[in-house]
Biotite code that builds the C-alpha atoms (Angstrom):
import biotite.structure as struc

atoms = struc.array([
    struc.Atom([1.004, -26.479, 1.503], chain_id="A", res_id=1, res_name="UNK", atom_name="CA", element="C"),
    struc.Atom([0.389, -22.791, 2.053], chain_id="A", res_id=2, res_name="UNK", atom_name="CA", element="C"),
    struc.Atom([2.097, -21.058, 4.949], chain_id="A", res_id=3, res_name="UNK", atom_name="CA", element="C"),
    struc.Atom([-0.248, -19.982, 7.728], chain_id="A", res_id=4, res_name="UNK", atom_name="CA", element="C"),
    struc.Atom([-0.110, -16.392, 8.953], chain_id="A", res_id=5, res_name="UNK", atom_name="CA", element="C"),
    struc.Atom([0.973, -17.516, 12.423], chain_id="A", res_id=6, res_name="UNK", atom_name="CA", element="C"),
    struc.Atom([3.994, -19.198, 10.816], chain_id="A", res_id=7, res_name="UNK", atom_name="CA", element="C"),
    struc.Atom([5.249, -15.866, 9.491], chain_id="A", res_id=8, res_name="UNK", atom_name="CA", element="C"),
    struc.Atom([7.926, -13.945, 11.355], chain_id="A", res_id=9, res_name="UNK", atom_name="CA", element="C"),
    struc.Atom([6.525, -11.538, 14.010], chain_id="A", res_id=10, res_name="UNK", atom_name="CA", element="C"),
    struc.Atom([2.894, -12.739, 13.780], chain_id="A", res_id=11, res_name="UNK", atom_name="CA", element="C"),
    struc.Atom([1.145, -15.122, 16.125], chain_id="A", res_id=12, res_name="UNK", atom_name="CA", element="C"),
    struc.Atom([-2.184, -16.861, 16.588], chain_id="A", res_id=13, res_name="UNK", atom_name="CA", element="C"),
    struc.Atom([-4.127, -13.734, 17.602], chain_id="A", res_id=14, res_name="UNK", atom_name="CA", element="C"),
    struc.Atom([-3.115, -11.867, 14.450], chain_id="A", res_id=15, res_name="UNK", atom_name="CA", element="C"),
    struc.Atom([-3.928, -14.964, 12.430], chain_id="A", res_id=16, res_name="UNK", atom_name="CA", element="C"),
    struc.Atom([-7.418, -15.062, 13.964], chain_id="A", res_id=17, res_name="UNK", atom_name="CA", element="C"),
    struc.Atom([-7.923, -11.374, 13.148], chain_id="A", res_id=18, res_name="UNK", atom_name="CA", element="C"),
    struc.Atom([-6.941, -11.920, 9.514], chain_id="A", res_id=19, res_name="UNK", atom_name="CA", element="C"),
    struc.Atom([-8.884, -15.185, 9.214], chain_id="A", res_id=20, res_name="UNK", atom_name="CA", element="C"),
    struc.Atom([-12.027, -13.369, 10.411], chain_id="A", res_id=21, res_name="UNK", atom_name="CA", element="C"),
    struc.Atom([-12.049, -11.305, 7.218], chain_id="A", res_id=22, res_name="UNK", atom_name="CA", element="C"),
    struc.Atom([-10.931, -14.035, 4.811], chain_id="A", res_id=23, res_name="UNK", atom_name="CA", element="C"),
    struc.Atom([-7.138, -13.793, 4.832], chain_id="A", res_id=24, res_name="UNK", atom_name="CA", element="C"),
    struc.Atom([-5.839, -17.274, 5.644], chain_id="A", res_id=25, res_name="UNK", atom_name="CA", element="C"),
    struc.Atom([-2.370, -17.606, 4.149], chain_id="A", res_id=26, res_name="UNK", atom_name="CA", element="C"),
    struc.Atom([0.922, -15.732, 4.002], chain_id="A", res_id=27, res_name="UNK", atom_name="CA", element="C"),
    struc.Atom([0.704, -15.288, 0.233], chain_id="A", res_id=28, res_name="UNK", atom_name="CA", element="C"),
    struc.Atom([-2.617, -13.432, 0.644], chain_id="A", res_id=29, res_name="UNK", atom_name="CA", element="C"),
    struc.Atom([-1.117, -11.136, 3.263], chain_id="A", res_id=30, res_name="UNK", atom_name="CA", element="C"),
    struc.Atom([1.943, -10.414, 1.136], chain_id="A", res_id=31, res_name="UNK", atom_name="CA", element="C"),
    struc.Atom([-0.271, -9.061, -1.669], chain_id="A", res_id=32, res_name="UNK", atom_name="CA", element="C"),
    struc.Atom([-1.435, -6.169, 0.535], chain_id="A", res_id=33, res_name="UNK", atom_name="CA", element="C"),
    struc.Atom([0.454, -3.063, 1.503], chain_id="A", res_id=34, res_name="UNK", atom_name="CA", element="C"),
    struc.Atom([1.332, -3.070, 5.221], chain_id="A", res_id=35, res_name="UNK", atom_name="CA", element="C"),
    struc.Atom([-1.160, -0.249, 5.776], chain_id="A", res_id=36, res_name="UNK", atom_name="CA", element="C"),
    struc.Atom([-3.978, -2.113, 3.982], chain_id="A", res_id=37, res_name="UNK", atom_name="CA", element="C"),
    struc.Atom([-3.129, -5.306, 5.885], chain_id="A", res_id=38, res_name="UNK", atom_name="CA", element="C"),
    struc.Atom([-3.242, -3.334, 9.158], chain_id="A", res_id=39, res_name="UNK", atom_name="CA", element="C"),
    struc.Atom([-6.695, -1.985, 8.295], chain_id="A", res_id=40, res_name="UNK", atom_name="CA", element="C"),
    struc.Atom([-7.849, -5.516, 7.430], chain_id="A", res_id=41, res_name="UNK", atom_name="CA", element="C"),
    struc.Atom([-6.500, -6.759, 10.760], chain_id="A", res_id=42, res_name="UNK", atom_name="CA", element="C"),
    struc.Atom([-8.524, -4.067, 12.548], chain_id="A", res_id=43, res_name="UNK", atom_name="CA", element="C"),
    struc.Atom([-11.632, -5.069, 10.586], chain_id="A", res_id=44, res_name="UNK", atom_name="CA", element="C"),
    struc.Atom([-11.033, -8.648, 11.669], chain_id="A", res_id=45, res_name="UNK", atom_name="CA", element="C"),
    struc.Atom([-10.690, -7.571, 15.290], chain_id="A", res_id=46, res_name="UNK", atom_name="CA", element="C"),
    struc.Atom([-13.995, -5.685, 15.095], chain_id="A", res_id=47, res_name="UNK", atom_name="CA", element="C"),
    struc.Atom([-15.762, -8.654, 13.523], chain_id="A", res_id=48, res_name="UNK", atom_name="CA", element="C"),
    struc.Atom([-14.513, -10.814, 16.414], chain_id="A", res_id=49, res_name="UNK", atom_name="CA", element="C"),
    struc.Atom([-15.795, -8.326, 18.998], chain_id="A", res_id=50, res_name="UNK", atom_name="CA", element="C"),
    struc.Atom([-12.255, -7.308, 19.970], chain_id="A", res_id=51, res_name="UNK", atom_name="CA", element="C"),
    struc.Atom([-10.991, -3.825, 20.726], chain_id="A", res_id=52, res_name="UNK", atom_name="CA", element="C"),
    struc.Atom([-9.441, -1.752, 17.974], chain_id="A", res_id=53, res_name="UNK", atom_name="CA", element="C"),
    struc.Atom([-7.588, 0.469, 20.411], chain_id="A", res_id=54, res_name="UNK", atom_name="CA", element="C"),
    struc.Atom([-4.416, -1.206, 19.124], chain_id="A", res_id=55, res_name="UNK", atom_name="CA", element="C"),
    struc.Atom([-3.894, 1.643, 16.692], chain_id="A", res_id=56, res_name="UNK", atom_name="CA", element="C"),
    struc.Atom([-0.156, 1.724, 17.205], chain_id="A", res_id=57, res_name="UNK", atom_name="CA", element="C"),
    struc.Atom([2.699, 1.336, 14.798], chain_id="A", res_id=58, res_name="UNK", atom_name="CA", element="C"),
    struc.Atom([4.000, -1.857, 16.408], chain_id="A", res_id=59, res_name="UNK", atom_name="CA", element="C"),
    struc.Atom([1.407, -3.876, 14.504], chain_id="A", res_id=60, res_name="UNK", atom_name="CA", element="C"),
    struc.Atom([2.557, -2.263, 11.283], chain_id="A", res_id=61, res_name="UNK", atom_name="CA", element="C"),
    struc.Atom([6.166, -3.137, 12.131], chain_id="A", res_id=62, res_name="UNK", atom_name="CA", element="C"),
    struc.Atom([5.122, -6.747, 12.714], chain_id="A", res_id=63, res_name="UNK", atom_name="CA", element="C"),
    struc.Atom([3.128, -6.964, 9.480], chain_id="A", res_id=64, res_name="UNK", atom_name="CA", element="C"),
    struc.Atom([5.840, -5.304, 7.394], chain_id="A", res_id=65, res_name="UNK", atom_name="CA", element="C"),
    struc.Atom([8.485, -7.545, 8.923], chain_id="A", res_id=66, res_name="UNK", atom_name="CA", element="C"),
    struc.Atom([6.346, -10.623, 8.283], chain_id="A", res_id=67, res_name="UNK", atom_name="CA", element="C"),
    struc.Atom([5.866, -9.626, 4.656], chain_id="A", res_id=68, res_name="UNK", atom_name="CA", element="C"),
    struc.Atom([9.621, -9.073, 4.208], chain_id="A", res_id=69, res_name="UNK", atom_name="CA", element="C"),
    struc.Atom([10.620, -12.001, 6.472], chain_id="A", res_id=70, res_name="UNK", atom_name="CA", element="C"),
    struc.Atom([12.643, -9.763, 8.777], chain_id="A", res_id=71, res_name="UNK", atom_name="CA", element="C"),
    struc.Atom([12.453, -9.148, 12.508], chain_id="A", res_id=72, res_name="UNK", atom_name="CA", element="C"),
    struc.Atom([10.382, -6.072, 13.298], chain_id="A", res_id=73, res_name="UNK", atom_name="CA", element="C"),
    struc.Atom([13.384, -4.587, 15.133], chain_id="A", res_id=74, res_name="UNK", atom_name="CA", element="C"),
    struc.Atom([15.369, -4.575, 11.880], chain_id="A", res_id=75, res_name="UNK", atom_name="CA", element="C"),
    struc.Atom([12.929, -2.360, 10.001], chain_id="A", res_id=76, res_name="UNK", atom_name="CA", element="C"),
    struc.Atom([14.596, 0.855, 8.790], chain_id="A", res_id=77, res_name="UNK", atom_name="CA", element="C"),
    struc.Atom([13.902, 3.881, 10.984], chain_id="A", res_id=78, res_name="UNK", atom_name="CA", element="C"),
    struc.Atom([12.473, 5.810, 8.023], chain_id="A", res_id=79, res_name="UNK", atom_name="CA", element="C"),
    struc.Atom([9.839, 3.102, 7.527], chain_id="A", res_id=80, res_name="UNK", atom_name="CA", element="C"),
    struc.Atom([9.059, 3.077, 11.264], chain_id="A", res_id=81, res_name="UNK", atom_name="CA", element="C"),
    struc.Atom([8.500, 6.844, 11.163], chain_id="A", res_id=82, res_name="UNK", atom_name="CA", element="C"),
    struc.Atom([6.108, 6.429, 8.217], chain_id="A", res_id=83, res_name="UNK", atom_name="CA", element="C"),
    struc.Atom([4.130, 3.824, 10.156], chain_id="A", res_id=84, res_name="UNK", atom_name="CA", element="C"),
    struc.Atom([4.025, 6.041, 13.257], chain_id="A", res_id=85, res_name="UNK", atom_name="CA", element="C"),
    struc.Atom([2.675, 8.922, 11.180], chain_id="A", res_id=86, res_name="UNK", atom_name="CA", element="C"),
    struc.Atom([0.063, 6.649, 9.572], chain_id="A", res_id=87, res_name="UNK", atom_name="CA", element="C"),
    struc.Atom([-1.279, 5.378, 12.894], chain_id="A", res_id=88, res_name="UNK", atom_name="CA", element="C"),
    struc.Atom([-1.217, 8.843, 14.461], chain_id="A", res_id=89, res_name="UNK", atom_name="CA", element="C"),
    struc.Atom([-3.239, 10.219, 11.559], chain_id="A", res_id=90, res_name="UNK", atom_name="CA", element="C"),
    struc.Atom([-5.677, 7.326, 11.850], chain_id="A", res_id=91, res_name="UNK", atom_name="CA", element="C"),
    struc.Atom([-6.131, 7.886, 15.603], chain_id="A", res_id=92, res_name="UNK", atom_name="CA", element="C"),
    struc.Atom([-6.652, 11.638, 15.305], chain_id="A", res_id=93, res_name="UNK", atom_name="CA", element="C"),
    struc.Atom([-8.811, 11.593, 12.154], chain_id="A", res_id=94, res_name="UNK", atom_name="CA", element="C"),
    struc.Atom([-11.793, 9.959, 13.792], chain_id="A", res_id=95, res_name="UNK", atom_name="CA", element="C"),
    struc.Atom([-12.052, 7.687, 10.752], chain_id="A", res_id=96, res_name="UNK", atom_name="CA", element="C"),
    struc.Atom([-11.677, 4.588, 12.862], chain_id="A", res_id=97, res_name="UNK", atom_name="CA", element="C"),
    struc.Atom([-13.822, 3.438, 15.791], chain_id="A", res_id=98, res_name="UNK", atom_name="CA", element="C"),
])
């Protein structure tokens, strides 16, 4: 049986619903994406569900990356956290995302 997204470390039912909304149903599907691509897919899922996408912060990237690596988000290396912060900052300031 395939592992559900909400069964992955750091991710819960709301994230699972966001991913399910755009066709990502299982952990193995999520693991095939880069954390950044998975984050963008999660935002697409939120939009399709009529939810806010104002969650453009790096914490979601920490959670996704940790889930993909099966580590707690707090144990992510600082260098990786800085990369995720820069990615979300660029996304927020670019105007490329609603």
